[in-house]
SEROVO-229614 format. One record per atom (N, C-alpha, C, O): z, y, x; atom name; residue in one letter. Coordinates in nm, 4 decimals. Example, Ala and Ser with C-alpha at 12.3 -4.5 7.8 and 13.67 -1.06 7.14 Angstrom:
<sites>
@pz=0.7800 | py=-0.5690 | px=1.3190 | at=N | aa=A
@pz=0.7800 | py=-0.4500 | px=1.2300 | at=CA | aa=A
@pz=0.7800 | py=-0.3300 | px=1.3200 | at=C | aa=A
@pz=0.8465 | py=-0.3319 | px=1.4236 | at=O | aa=A
@pz=0.7080 | py=-0.2250 | px=1.2850 | at=N | aa=S
@pz=0.7140 | py=-0.1060 | px=1.3670 | at=CA | aa=S
@pz=0.7870 | py=0.0030 | px=1.2900 | at=C | aa=S
@pz=0.8039 | py=0.1138 | px=1.3409 | at=O | aa=S
</sites>
This chain:
<sites>
@pz=-2.4693 | py=1.7056 | px=3.4126 | at=N | aa=X
@pz=-2.3950 | py=1.5886 | px=3.4587 | at=CA | aa=X
@pz=-2.3873 | py=1.4713 | px=3.3917 | at=C | aa=X
@pz=-2.4340 | py=1.4688 | px=3.2778 | at=O | aa=X
@pz=-2.3327 | py=1.3612 | px=3.4429 | at=N | aa=X
@pz=-2.3894 | py=1.2251 | px=3.4123 | at=CA | aa=X
@pz=-2.2539 | py=1.1628 | px=3.2776 | at=C | aa=X
@pz=-2.1397 | py=1.2032 | px=3.2555 | at=O | aa=X
@pz=-2.3246 | py=1.0683 | px=3.2227 | at=N | aa=X
@pz=-2.2551 | py=1.0309 | px=3.1068 | at=CA | aa=X
@pz=-2.1447 | py=0.9431 | px=3.1150 | at=C | aa=X
@pz=-2.1619 | py=0.8281 | px=3.1554 | at=O | aa=X
@pz=-2.0203 | py=0.9891 | px=3.0771 | at=N | aa=X
@pz=-1.8959 | py=0.8988 | px=3.1053 | at=CA | aa=X
@pz=-1.8998 | py=0.7635 | px=3.0044 | at=C | aa=X
@pz=-1.9105 | py=0.7582 | px=2.8819 | at=O | aa=X
@pz=-1.8876 | py=0.6606 | px=3.1008 | at=N | aa=X
@pz=-1.8715 | py=0.5487 | px=3.0260 | at=CA | aa=X
@pz=-1.7452 | py=0.4498 | px=3.0119 | at=C | aa=X
@pz=-1.7001 | py=0.4023 | px=3.1161 | at=O | aa=X
@pz=-1.6928 | py=0.4201 | px=2.9036 | at=N | aa=X
@pz=-1.5462 | py=0.3508 | px=2.8630 | at=CA | aa=X
@pz=-1.5652 | py=0.2498 | px=2.9428 | at=C | aa=X
@pz=-1.6798 | py=0.2061 | px=2.9534 | at=O | aa=X
@pz=-1.4573 | py=0.1899 | px=3.0170 | at=N | aa=X
@pz=-1.4412 | py=0.0398 | px=3.0846 | at=CA | aa=X
@pz=-1.3863 | py=-0.0227 | px=2.9542 | at=C | aa=X
@pz=-1.3006 | py=0.0275 | px=2.8815 | at=O | aa=X
@pz=-1.4567 | py=-0.1535 | px=2.9348 | at=N | aa=X
@pz=-1.4132 | py=-0.2491 | px=2.8688 | at=CA | aa=X
@pz=-1.2879 | py=-0.3283 | px=2.9320 | at=C | aa=X
@pz=-1.2636 | py=-0.3438 | px=3.0516 | at=O | aa=X
@pz=-1.2183 | py=-0.3720 | px=2.8263 | at=N | aa=X
@pz=-1.0622 | py=-0.4056 | px=2.8830 | at=CA | aa=X
@pz=-1.1036 | py=-0.5512 | px=2.8469 | at=C | aa=X
@pz=-1.1779 | py=-0.5811 | px=2.7535 | at=O | aa=X
@pz=-1.0402 | py=-0.6446 | px=2.9412 | at=N | aa=X
@pz=-1.0488 | py=-0.7889 | px=2.9185 | at=CA | aa=X
@pz=-1.0078 | py=-0.8451 | px=2.8121 | at=C | aa=X
@pz=-1.0561 | py=-0.9533 | px=2.7785 | at=O | aa=X
@pz=-0.9064 | py=-0.7803 | px=2.7344 | at=N | aa=X
@pz=-0.8784 | py=-0.8174 | px=2.6127 | at=CA | aa=X
@pz=-0.9881 | py=-0.7963 | px=2.5023 | at=C | aa=X
@pz=-1.0102 | py=-0.8852 | px=2.4200 | at=O | aa=X
@pz=-1.0546 | py=-0.6805 | px=2.5016 | at=N | aa=X
@pz=-1.1732 | py=-0.6583 | px=2.4125 | at=CA | aa=X
@pz=-1.2801 | py=-0.7551 | px=2.4632 | at=C | aa=X
@pz=-1.3630 | py=-0.8007 | px=2.3845 | at=O | aa=X
@pz=-1.2802 | py=-0.7858 | px=2.5864 | at=N | aa=X
@pz=-1.3999 | py=-0.8799 | px=2.6380 | at=CA | aa=X
@pz=-1.3698 | py=-1.0210 | px=2.5614 | at=C | aa=X
@pz=-1.4512 | py=-1.0837 | px=2.4936 | at=O | aa=X
@pz=-1.2365 | py=-1.0558 | px=2.5874 | at=N | aa=X
@pz=-1.1828 | py=-1.1944 | px=2.5225 | at=CA | aa=X
@pz=-1.2108 | py=-1.2085 | px=2.3627 | at=C | aa=X
@pz=-1.2580 | py=-1.3095 | px=2.3105 | at=O | aa=X
@pz=-1.1711 | py=-1.0819 | px=2.2899 | at=N | aa=X
@pz=-1.1969 | py=-1.0745 | px=2.1649 | at=CA | aa=X
@pz=-1.3529 | py=-1.0789 | px=2.1369 | at=C | aa=X
@pz=-1.3860 | py=-1.1390 | px=2.0347 | at=O | aa=X
@pz=-1.4464 | py=-1.0264 | px=2.2097 | at=N | aa=X
@pz=-1.5744 | py=-1.0345 | px=2.1748 | at=CA | aa=X
@pz=-1.6430 | py=-1.1398 | px=2.2102 | at=C | aa=X
@pz=-1.7559 | py=-1.1464 | px=2.1615 | at=O | aa=X
@pz=-1.6110 | py=-1.2223 | px=2.2780 | at=N | aa=X
@pz=-1.6718 | py=-1.3631 | px=2.3180 | at=CA | aa=X
@pz=-1.5881 | py=-1.4910 | px=2.2680 | at=C | aa=X
@pz=-1.6322 | py=-1.6046 | px=2.2851 | at=O | aa=X
@pz=-1.4717 | py=-1.4675 | px=2.2087 | at=N | aa=X
@pz=-1.3969 | py=-1.5686 | px=2.1592 | at=CA | aa=X
@pz=-1.4883 | py=-1.7042 | px=2.0911 | at=C | aa=X
@pz=-1.4431 | py=-1.8181 | px=2.1031 | at=O | aa=X
@pz=-1.5795 | py=-1.6865 | px=2.0413 | at=N | aa=X
@pz=-1.6351 | py=-1.7942 | px=1.9375 | at=CA | aa=X
@pz=-1.7428 | py=-1.8434 | px=2.0267 | at=C | aa=X
@pz=-1.8095 | py=-1.9352 | px=1.9789 | at=O | aa=X
@pz=-1.7766 | py=-1.8003 | px=2.1536 | at=N | aa=X
@pz=-1.8567 | py=-1.8612 | px=2.2514 | at=CA | aa=X
@pz=-1.8003 | py=-1.9918 | px=2.3348 | at=C | aa=X
@pz=-1.6799 | py=-2.0009 | px=2.3589 | at=O | aa=X
@pz=-1.8887 | py=-2.0862 | px=2.3747 | at=N | aa=X
@pz=-1.8258 | py=-2.2131 | px=2.4619 | at=CA | aa=X
@pz=-1.7694 | py=-2.1571 | px=2.5693 | at=C | aa=X
@pz=-1.8278 | py=-2.0629 | px=2.6229 | at=O | aa=X
@pz=-1.6417 | py=-2.2057 | px=2.6224 | at=N | aa=X
@pz=-1.5837 | py=-2.1481 | px=2.7644 | at=CA | aa=X
@pz=-1.5516 | py=-2.2828 | px=2.8279 | at=C | aa=X
@pz=-1.5263 | py=-2.3913 | px=2.7755 | at=O | aa=X
@pz=-1.5614 | py=-2.2376 | px=2.9830 | at=N | aa=X
@pz=-1.5035 | py=-2.3519 | px=3.0470 | at=CA | aa=X
@pz=-1.3999 | py=-2.2698 | px=3.1392 | at=C | aa=X
@pz=-1.4119 | py=-2.1501 | px=3.1653 | at=O | aa=X
@pz=-1.2869 | py=-2.3613 | px=3.1882 | at=N | aa=X
@pz=-1.1984 | py=-2.2965 | px=3.2886 | at=CA | aa=X
@pz=-1.1900 | py=-2.3955 | px=3.4111 | at=C | aa=X
@pz=-1.1837 | py=-2.5184 | px=3.4080 | at=O | aa=X
@pz=-1.1916 | py=-2.3084 | px=3.5227 | at=N | aa=X
@pz=-1.1880 | py=-2.3805 | px=3.6432 | at=CA | aa=X
@pz=-1.1194 | py=-2.3442 | px=3.7675 | at=C | aa=X
@pz=-1.1421 | py=-2.2374 | px=3.8245 | at=O | aa=X
@pz=-1.0490 | py=-2.4176 | px=3.8038 | at=N | aa=X
@pz=-0.9269 | py=-2.3624 | px=3.9229 | at=CA | aa=X
@pz=-1.0192 | py=-2.3788 | px=4.0528 | at=C | aa=X
@pz=-1.1024 | py=-2.4653 | px=4.0800 | at=O | aa=X
@pz=-0.9805 | py=-2.2775 | px=4.1167 | at=N | aa=X
@pz=-1.0234 | py=-2.2746 | px=4.2817 | at=CA | aa=X
@pz=-0.8781 | py=-2.2253 | px=4.3672 | at=C | aa=X
@pz=-0.7886 | py=-2.1506 | px=4.3275 | at=O | aa=X
@pz=-0.8893 | py=-2.2830 | px=4.4725 | at=N | aa=X
@pz=-0.7904 | py=-2.2451 | px=4.5707 | at=CA | aa=X
@pz=-0.8576 | py=-2.1891 | px=4.6847 | at=C | aa=X
@pz=-0.9377 | py=-2.2573 | px=4.7486 | at=O | aa=X
@pz=-0.8293 | py=-2.0614 | px=4.7173 | at=N | aa=X
@pz=-0.8699 | py=-2.0179 | px=4.8247 | at=CA | aa=X
@pz=-0.7450 | py=-1.9617 | px=4.9252 | at=C | aa=X
@pz=-0.6642 | py=-1.8806 | px=4.8797 | at=O | aa=X
@pz=-0.7363 | py=-2.0035 | px=5.0452 | at=N | aa=X
@pz=-0.6241 | py=-1.9514 | px=5.1380 | at=CA | aa=X
@pz=-0.5107 | py=-1.9676 | px=5.0880 | at=C | aa=X
@pz=-0.4288 | py=-1.8770 | px=5.1034 | at=O | aa=X
@pz=-0.4743 | py=-2.0856 | px=5.0151 | at=N | aa=X
@pz=-0.3366 | py=-2.1014 | px=4.9547 | at=CA | aa=X
@pz=-0.3345 | py=-2.0578 | px=4.8344 | at=C | aa=X
@pz=-0.2508 | py=-2.1061 | px=4.7581 | at=O | aa=X
@pz=-0.4192 | py=-1.9632 | px=4.7901 | at=N | aa=X
@pz=-0.3778 | py=-1.9194 | px=4.6459 | at=CA | aa=X
@pz=-0.4693 | py=-1.9528 | px=4.5368 | at=C | aa=X
@pz=-0.5924 | py=-1.9510 | px=4.5398 | at=O | aa=X
@pz=-0.4044 | py=-1.9785 | px=4.4557 | at=N | aa=X
@pz=-0.4968 | py=-2.0563 | px=4.3165 | at=CA | aa=X
@pz=-0.5244 | py=-1.9925 | px=4.2200 | at=C | aa=X
@pz=-0.4375 | py=-1.9597 | px=4.1392 | at=O | aa=X
@pz=-0.6758 | py=-1.9542 | px=4.2036 | at=N | aa=X
@pz=-0.7339 | py=-1.8632 | px=4.0742 | at=CA | aa=X
@pz=-0.7822 | py=-1.9503 | px=3.9900 | at=C | aa=X
@pz=-0.8342 | py=-2.0562 | px=4.0252 | at=O | aa=X
@pz=-0.7667 | py=-1.9067 | px=3.8540 | at=N | aa=X
@pz=-0.8325 | py=-1.9624 | px=3.7380 | at=CA | aa=X
@pz=-0.9213 | py=-1.8608 | px=3.6697 | at=C | aa=X
@pz=-0.8974 | py=-1.7472 | px=3.6286 | at=O | aa=X
@pz=-1.0365 | py=-1.9389 | px=3.6699 | at=N | aa=X
@pz=-1.1538 | py=-1.8553 | px=3.6151 | at=CA | aa=X
@pz=-1.1903 | py=-1.9283 | px=3.4988 | at=C | aa=X
@pz=-1.1966 | py=-2.0503 | px=3.4838 | at=O | aa=X
@pz=-1.2207 | py=-1.8076 | px=3.3939 | at=N | aa=X
@pz=-1.2740 | py=-1.8733 | px=3.2484 | at=CA | aa=X
@pz=-1.4174 | py=-1.7878 | px=3.2308 | at=C | aa=X
@pz=-1.4440 | py=-1.6676 | px=3.2336 | at=O | aa=X
@pz=-1.5002 | py=-1.9156 | px=3.2102 | at=N | aa=X
@pz=-1.6411 | py=-1.8679 | px=3.1941 | at=CA | aa=X
@pz=-1.6733 | py=-1.8649 | px=3.0418 | at=C | aa=X
@pz=-1.6524 | py=-1.9676 | px=2.9771 | at=O | aa=X
@pz=-1.7137 | py=-1.7746 | px=2.9915 | at=N | aa=X
@pz=-1.7923 | py=-1.7781 | px=2.8531 | at=CA | aa=X
@pz=-1.9246 | py=-1.7697 | px=2.8603 | at=C | aa=X
@pz=-1.9842 | py=-1.6823 | px=2.9233 | at=O | aa=X
@pz=-1.9911 | py=-1.8844 | px=2.7788 | at=N | aa=X
@pz=-2.1165 | py=-1.8936 | px=2.7865 | at=CA | aa=X
@pz=-2.1775 | py=-1.8233 | px=2.6571 | at=C | aa=X
@pz=-2.1760 | py=-1.8765 | px=2.5461 | at=O | aa=X
@pz=-2.2422 | py=-1.6721 | px=2.6894 | at=N | aa=X
@pz=-2.2778 | py=-1.6290 | px=2.5703 | at=CA | aa=X
@pz=-2.4320 | py=-1.6210 | px=2.5708 | at=C | aa=X
@pz=-2.4716 | py=-1.5318 | px=2.4957 | at=O | aa=X
@pz=-2.5340 | py=-1.6908 | px=2.6361 | at=N | aa=X
@pz=-2.6665 | py=-1.7209 | px=2.6134 | at=CA | aa=X
@pz=-2.7417 | py=-1.6083 | px=2.6234 | at=C | aa=X
@pz=-2.8356 | py=-1.5886 | px=2.5462 | at=O | aa=X
@pz=-2.7030 | py=-1.5098 | px=2.7342 | at=N | aa=X
@pz=-2.7828 | py=-1.3910 | px=2.7416 | at=CA | aa=X
@pz=-2.8372 | py=-1.4170 | px=2.8708 | at=C | aa=X
@pz=-2.8515 | py=-1.3162 | px=2.9400 | at=O | aa=X
@pz=-2.8718 | py=-1.5272 | px=2.9223 | at=N | aa=X
@pz=-2.9458 | py=-1.5138 | px=3.0504 | at=CA | aa=X
@pz=-3.0702 | py=-1.6017 | px=3.0482 | at=C | aa=X
@pz=-3.0657 | py=-1.7101 | px=2.9900 | at=O | aa=X
@pz=-3.1829 | py=-1.5591 | px=3.1100 | at=N | aa=X
@pz=-3.3050 | py=-1.6372 | px=3.0779 | at=CA | aa=X
@pz=-3.3253 | py=-1.7562 | px=3.1440 | at=C | aa=X
@pz=-3.3582 | py=-1.7555 | px=3.2626 | at=O | aa=X
@pz=-3.3072 | py=-1.8768 | px=3.0712 | at=N | aa=X
@pz=-3.2979 | py=-1.9940 | px=3.1440 | at=CA | aa=X
@pz=-3.4119 | py=-2.0213 | px=3.2113 | at=C | aa=X
@pz=-3.3950 | py=-2.0850 | px=3.3153 | at=O | aa=X
@pz=-3.5137 | py=-1.9947 | px=3.1855 | at=N | aa=X
@pz=-3.6479 | py=-2.0341 | px=3.2856 | at=CA | aa=X
@pz=-3.6479 | py=-1.9452 | px=3.4005 | at=C | aa=X
@pz=-3.7008 | py=-1.9794 | px=3.5062 | at=O | aa=X
@pz=-3.5995 | py=-1.8497 | px=3.3872 | at=N | aa=X
@pz=-3.5865 | py=-1.7609 | px=3.5334 | at=CA | aa=X
@pz=-3.4494 | py=-1.8439 | px=3.6318 | at=C | aa=X
@pz=-3.4567 | py=-1.8702 | px=3.7518 | at=O | aa=X
@pz=-3.3587 | py=-1.8656 | px=3.5619 | at=N | aa=X
@pz=-3.2450 | py=-1.9095 | px=3.6235 | at=CA | aa=X
@pz=-3.2883 | py=-2.0612 | px=3.6990 | at=C | aa=X
@pz=-3.2476 | py=-2.1077 | px=3.8054 | at=O | aa=X
@pz=-3.3638 | py=-2.1043 | px=3.6231 | at=N | aa=X
@pz=-3.3994 | py=-2.2865 | px=3.6888 | at=CA | aa=X
@pz=-3.4804 | py=-2.2646 | px=3.7680 | at=C | aa=X
@pz=-3.4734 | py=-2.3214 | px=3.8770 | at=O | aa=X
@pz=-3.5978 | py=-2.1633 | px=3.7359 | at=N | aa=X
@pz=-3.6839 | py=-2.1360 | px=3.8746 | at=CA | aa=X
@pz=-3.6321 | py=-2.0676 | px=4.0024 | at=C | aa=X
@pz=-3.6631 | py=-2.0992 | px=4.1173 | at=O | aa=X
@pz=-3.5631 | py=-1.9863 | px=3.9715 | at=N | aa=X
@pz=-3.4774 | py=-1.9589 | px=4.0854 | at=CA | aa=X
@pz=-3.3892 | py=-2.0369 | px=4.1769 | at=C | aa=X
@pz=-3.3796 | py=-2.0082 | px=4.2962 | at=O | aa=X
@pz=-3.3199 | py=-2.1430 | px=4.1168 | at=N | aa=X
@pz=-3.2472 | py=-2.2541 | px=4.1815 | at=CA | aa=X
@pz=-3.3520 | py=-2.3575 | px=4.2210 | at=C | aa=X
@pz=-3.3294 | py=-2.4170 | px=4.3264 | at=O | aa=X
@pz=-3.4513 | py=-2.3856 | px=4.1612 | at=N | aa=X
@pz=-3.5556 | py=-2.4621 | px=4.2477 | at=CA | aa=X
@pz=-3.6408 | py=-2.4180 | px=4.3691 | at=C | aa=X
@pz=-3.6881 | py=-2.4949 | px=4.4528 | at=O | aa=X
@pz=-3.6528 | py=-2.2919 | px=4.3670 | at=N | aa=X
@pz=-3.6786 | py=-2.1919 | px=4.4735 | at=CA | aa=X
@pz=-3.6037 | py=-2.2136 | px=4.5989 | at=C | aa=X
@pz=-3.6305 | py=-2.2719 | px=4.7040 | at=O | aa=X
@pz=-3.5107 | py=-2.1544 | px=4.5588 | at=N | aa=X
@pz=-3.3988 | py=-2.1991 | px=4.6534 | at=CA | aa=X
@pz=-3.3682 | py=-2.2908 | px=4.7278 | at=C | aa=X
@pz=-3.3318 | py=-2.2890 | px=4.8453 | at=O | aa=X
@pz=-3.3882 | py=-2.3992 | px=4.6351 | at=N | aa=X
@pz=-3.3595 | py=-2.5387 | px=4.7156 | at=CA | aa=X
@pz=-3.4715 | py=-2.5789 | px=4.7546 | at=C | aa=X
@pz=-3.4410 | py=-2.6545 | px=4.8469 | at=O | aa=X
@pz=-3.6072 | py=-2.5793 | px=4.7444 | at=N | aa=X
@pz=-3.7009 | py=-2.5958 | px=4.8126 | at=CA | aa=X
@pz=-3.6931 | py=-2.5189 | px=4.9425 | at=C | aa=X
@pz=-3.6781 | py=-2.5770 | px=5.0500 | at=O | aa=X
@pz=-3.7017 | py=-2.4090 | px=4.9332 | at=N | aa=X
@pz=-3.6933 | py=-2.3098 | px=5.0574 | at=CA | aa=X
@pz=-3.5606 | py=-2.3749 | px=5.1581 | at=C | aa=X
@pz=-3.5905 | py=-2.3943 | px=5.2760 | at=O | aa=X
@pz=-3.4213 | py=-2.4075 | px=5.1160 | at=N | aa=X
@pz=-3.3684 | py=-2.4612 | px=5.2224 | at=CA | aa=X
@pz=-3.3969 | py=-2.5864 | px=5.2653 | at=C | aa=X
@pz=-3.3597 | py=-2.6200 | px=5.3777 | at=O | aa=X
@pz=-3.4697 | py=-2.6782 | px=5.1800 | at=N | aa=X
@pz=-3.4802 | py=-2.8147 | px=5.2421 | at=CA | aa=X
@pz=-3.6222 | py=-2.7626 | px=5.3290 | at=C | aa=X
@pz=-3.6096 | py=-2.7867 | px=5.4491 | at=O | aa=X
@pz=-3.7167 | py=-2.7153 | px=5.3036 | at=N | aa=X
@pz=-3.8177 | py=-2.6671 | px=5.4037 | at=CA | aa=X
@pz=-3.7779 | py=-2.5823 | px=5.5133 | at=C | aa=X
@pz=-3.8652 | py=-2.5665 | px=5.5988 | at=O | aa=X
@pz=-3.6693 | py=-2.5247 | px=5.5319 | at=N | aa=X
@pz=-3.6452 | py=-2.4581 | px=5.6742 | at=CA | aa=X
@pz=-3.5537 | py=-2.5544 | px=5.7377 | at=C | aa=X
@pz=-3.5406 | py=-2.5568 | px=5.8601 | at=O | aa=X
@pz=-3.4808 | py=-2.6453 | px=5.6475 | at=N | aa=X
@pz=-3.3645 | py=-2.7351 | px=5.7587 | at=CA | aa=X
@pz=-3.4492 | py=-2.8894 | px=5.7789 | at=C | aa=X
@pz=-3.3879 | py=-2.9810 | px=5.8338 | at=O | aa=X
@pz=-3.5685 | py=-2.9076 | px=5.7394 | at=N | aa=X
@pz=-3.6316 | py=-3.0264 | px=5.7690 | at=CA | aa=X
@pz=-3.6914 | py=-3.0267 | px=5.9219 | at=C | aa=X
@pz=-3.7567 | py=-3.1262 | px=5.9532 | at=O | aa=X
@pz=-3.6795 | py=-2.9542 | px=5.9899 | at=N | aa=X
@pz=-3.7387 | py=-2.9389 | px=6.1240 | at=CA | aa=X
@pz=-3.6725 | py=-2.9982 | px=6.2139 | at=C | aa=X
@pz=-3.7100 | py=-2.9941 | px=6.3311 | at=O | aa=X
</sites>
């Protein structure tokens, strides 16, 4: 059988990442306000992220140029 994984609670995540920079954003969707708190932990490959953004933008511009 598969291994049982414990789910991490929001409280545990907040404690784990409390020292990292954060940004709080508010969004309104269908009249309901949502608050999103982002923690920047530096675990993404910045080169890949920028490459993907650039490729997506170039593809969109080429497809919409006609």
